[in-house]
C-alpha positions as CSV (number, residue, x, y, z in Angstrom):
1,M,-0.5,-0.1,-0.1
2,E,1.5,3.4,-1.1
3,P,1.6,6.6,1.3
4,A,-1.2,7.9,-0.9
5,E,-3.4,4.9,-0.4
6,M,-2.9,4.6,3.2
7,D,-3.7,8.3,3.5
8,A,-7.0,7.8,1.7
9,V,-7.5,4.8,4.0
10,E,-6.8,6.9,7.5
11,A,-9.1,9.6,6.4
12,R,-12.2,7.0,5.5
13,L,-11.4,5.3,9.3
14,S,-11.5,8.4,10.9
15,R,-14.6,9.8,9.3
16,G,-16.5,6.4,8.9
17,R,-19.8,5.8,10.7
18,F,-19.8,2.4,12.8
19,L,-23.0,0.3,11.5
20,E,-22.1,-2.7,13.5
21,C,-19.3,-3.7,16.2
22,R,-19.2,-7.2,17.2
23,P,-16.9,-9.0,20.3
24,V,-13.9,-10.5,19.2
25,W,-14.3,-13.0,22.6
26,Y,-10.8,-14.9,22.6
27,S,-9.0,-11.9,23.1
28,S,-7.8,-11.0,26.3
29,N,-8.7,-7.0,26.0
30,S,-12.1,-5.7,24.7
31,V,-11.5,-5.8,21.0
32,Y,-14.2,-5.4,18.0
33,L,-14.7,-6.1,14.6
34,G,-16.6,-3.1,12.9
35,R,-18.4,-2.2,9.6
36,L,-17.9,1.8,8.9
37,D,-20.1,3.7,6.4
38,C,-17.6,5.5,4.7
39,G,-19.9,7.0,1.8
40,D,-18.6,5.4,-1.0
41,A,-17.9,2.1,0.7
42,S,-17.5,0.3,3.8
43,L,-14.8,-0.8,5.8
44,L,-14.2,-3.6,8.0
45,V,-11.9,-2.6,11.3
46,I,-10.9,-3.7,14.4
47,Y,-11.5,-1.5,17.1
48,K,-9.9,-1.2,20.2
49,P,-11.2,0.9,23.0
50,R,-9.4,2.4,25.7
51,S,-12.1,1.2,28.5
52,G,-11.7,-2.2,27.6
53,E,-7.8,-2.4,28.4
54,T,-6.8,-4.7,31.1
55,P,-4.4,-2.7,33.6
56,L,-0.9,-4.6,33.0
57,W,2.0,-4.0,36.0
58,D,4.4,-2.7,33.5
59,F,2.8,-0.7,30.8
60,P,0.9,2.7,32.0
61,E,-2.8,2.1,32.3
62,G,-4.9,3.1,29.4
63,T,-2.0,3.6,26.9
64,L,-2.5,0.4,25.0
65,Y,-4.8,1.8,22.1
66,R,-1.9,5.0,21.8
67,R,0.5,2.5,20.8
68,E,-1.4,0.6,18.5
69,A,-1.4,4.0,16.5
70,A,2.5,4.8,17.4
71,A,3.2,1.4,15.6
72,Y,1.4,2.6,12.5
73,R,3.2,6.0,12.9
74,L,6.4,4.3,12.9
75,A,6.1,2.3,10.3
76,R,5.1,4.9,8.3
77,L,8.3,6.9,9.3
78,L,10.7,4.0,8.4
79,A,9.0,3.8,5.0
80,W,7.9,0.3,5.9
81,P,4.3,-0.6,5.1
82,L,4.1,-3.6,7.8
83,V,1.2,-1.8,10.0
84,P,-2.5,-1.6,8.6
85,P,-3.6,2.2,8.7
86,T,-4.7,2.9,12.3
87,V,-5.8,6.0,13.9
88,I,-7.5,7.0,17.2
89,R,-10.9,7.9,17.5
90,E,-14.4,7.8,19.4
91,G,-16.1,4.2,18.8
92,P,-19.2,2.9,20.7
93,S,-17.0,2.0,23.6
94,G,-15.6,5.4,23.6
95,I,-11.8,6.4,22.4
96,G,-9.6,4.0,20.9
97,S,-7.8,2.6,18.1
98,V,-9.5,1.9,14.9
99,Q,-7.2,-0.3,12.8
100,L,-8.0,-1.4,8.6
101,F,-9.3,-5.2,8.8
102,I,-6.7,-7.6,6.7
103,R,-8.4,-10.6,5.2
104,H,-6.2,-13.4,5.6
105,D,-5.7,-17.0,5.8
106,P,-5.4,-17.6,9.3
107,E,-3.2,-20.9,8.9
108,K,-0.5,-19.0,6.9
109,H,1.0,-17.5,10.2
110,F,5.1,-16.7,11.0
111,F,5.8,-20.3,11.1
112,V,4.7,-20.9,7.4
113,Q,5.8,-17.9,6.0
114,R,9.2,-18.4,7.0
115,E,9.3,-21.2,4.7
116,D,8.6,-18.9,2.0
117,P,12.0,-17.1,0.9
118,S,10.2,-14.8,-1.2
119,L,8.8,-13.3,2.0
120,W,12.1,-13.3,3.9
121,P,12.7,-9.4,3.0
122,Q,9.4,-8.4,4.7
123,L,9.7,-10.6,7.5
124,Q,13.4,-9.1,8.3
125,R,11.9,-5.7,8.0
126,L,9.4,-6.7,10.5
127,C,12.3,-7.9,12.9
128,L,14.0,-4.8,12.8
129,F,10.6,-3.1,13.1
130,D,9.8,-5.0,16.3
131,A,13.2,-4.5,17.9
132,I,12.9,-0.3,16.9
133,A,9.2,-0.6,18.8
134,N,10.6,-3.0,21.5
135,N,7.8,-5.0,20.7
136,A,7.1,-7.4,23.9
137,D,4.4,-9.9,22.1
138,R,5.0,-10.7,18.6
139,K,3.5,-14.1,18.2
140,G,3.4,-16.1,15.1
141,G,-0.8,-15.0,14.3
142,H,0.3,-11.6,14.6
143,C,1.8,-11.7,11.5
144,L,-0.7,-11.6,8.5
145,L,-0.4,-12.6,5.1
146,D,-2.7,-11.1,2.2
147,A,-4.0,-12.3,-1.0
148,S,-1.3,-10.3,-2.5
149,G,1.6,-11.8,-0.6
150,H,2.2,-8.3,1.7
151,V,2.7,-9.7,5.6
152,W,0.6,-7.0,7.8
153,A,1.7,-6.9,11.5
154,I,-1.1,-6.3,14.1
155,D,-1.7,-6.7,17.5
156,N,0.9,-3.9,18.6
157,G,0.0,-2.8,21.8
158,L,2.6,-4.0,24.0
159,C,5.3,-2.0,22.5
160,F,7.3,1.4,23.1
161,N,8.2,0.6,26.8
162,E,10.9,2.1,28.2
163,Q,12.7,-0.8,29.4
164,Y,14.0,-3.6,27.2
165,K,11.0,-5.8,26.5
166,L,11.4,-7.8,23.3
167,R,9.6,-11.2,22.7
168,S,9.4,-12.3,19.5
169,V,9.0,-15.7,17.5
170,I,11.1,-13.8,14.7
171,W,14.8,-14.7,15.5
172,D,15.6,-16.4,12.1
173,W,18.3,-14.1,11.2
174,A,20.1,-13.5,15.1
175,G,22.9,-11.9,14.6
176,E,23.8,-12.0,10.9
177,P,24.5,-8.6,9.2
178,I,21.6,-6.8,7.8
179,P,21.3,-6.6,3.8
180,G,23.1,-4.0,2.5
181,E,19.7,-2.4,0.4
182,L,17.7,-2.9,4.2
183,L,20.8,-1.4,6.2
184,S,20.2,1.6,3.7
185,E,16.6,1.6,4.3
186,L,17.1,1.6,7.9
187,E,19.4,4.8,8.0
188,A,17.1,6.8,6.0
189,G,14.1,6.0,8.3
190,V,16.2,6.7,11.4
191,A,17.3,10.3,10.0
192,R,13.4,11.0,9.3
193,L,12.6,9.2,13.1
194,Q,14.9,11.9,14.2
195,G,13.4,14.7,11.8
196,D,10.6,17.2,12.7
197,S,8.5,16.0,9.8
198,P,4.4,15.7,10.6
199,D,5.1,11.5,10.8
200,A,8.0,12.1,13.6
201,E,5.8,14.9,15.2
202,A,2.8,12.5,15.3
203,L,4.7,9.8,16.6
204,R,5.8,12.1,19.6
205,D,2.4,13.0,20.5
206,L,1.5,9.5,21.0
207,L,4.4,8.4,23.3
208,S,6.0,10.2,26.4
209,A,9.2,11.7,25.7
210,R,11.4,8.9,27.3
211,E,9.6,6.6,25.3
212,F,10.0,8.3,22.1
213,G,13.9,8.9,22.9
214,Q,14.2,5.2,23.9
215,T,12.9,4.4,20.1
216,V,15.4,6.5,18.4
217,R,18.0,5.1,20.5
218,R,17.1,1.6,19.8
219,A,17.0,2.3,15.8
220,E,20.3,4.3,16.1
221,Q,21.6,1.3,17.9
222,L,20.5,-0.9,15.2
223,V,22.3,1.1,12.7
224,R,25.7,1.1,14.2
225,A,25.5,-2.5,14.9
226,G,24.9,-3.6,11.4
227,V,23.2,-7.0,12.5
228,F,19.8,-8.3,13.5
229,P,19.2,-8.4,17.3
230,L,19.9,-11.2,19.2
231,P,17.5,-12.5,22.0
232,G,18.2,-10.4,25.6
233,P,19.0,-12.6,28.8
234,A,15.5,-12.7,30.0
235,R,12.3,-14.7,28.5
236,H,12.8,-13.7,24.8
237,Y,9.4,-15.6,23.2
238,P,5.9,-14.6,23.9
239,W,3.0,-17.5,24.9
240,P,1.6,-18.6,23.2
241,L,3.9,-18.7,20.0
242,V,0.7,-18.3,17.7
């Protein structure tokens, strides 16, 4: 999805009227599958209201919906279209994140995708993205493959903690050199992250000053190291894995 397409989807997500909203019962937080009337079309969306967030001891209360939107803004800054368009807006249960629903086959999760070398560049970007975002919960089922072969990363609420929290299933390239073209993309993305563009400002507004600063630091460290991240000393896999 090109930036202009994402802009158009963002506008629809922000202005569309909720027609229906059904709970997704298997989630630990309140998550809804909704449908928006956008005038000329309707969109399926995932709506996560602040009011339905389960308090966590290691994340500030009532901030997970903002982290969902921050992950999208970070992906845009890096020019890696990994996260579906996501906005913050009012919904049937109050303020929350609203994200474009990605149609996918749930059986084609990360552990299937990793067997297809043509998907490796996307998965490598996602590996680096999660290290920068400090994702504490990258399960295999959070990697969605759409009909066009594009990998999308969802469920990004447990990101941007000030302390190291990286837990992921994507360790396939741990310690290996980042390919030159991908490293160049990362360097350009870090420059945008350090800048004062509207996207950078939007990300700053969604995080605390320290969270944003730590995000920049993690990105800079990856560029200096030039290798894919290694697992940390603590538990580095989420549970369940899918």
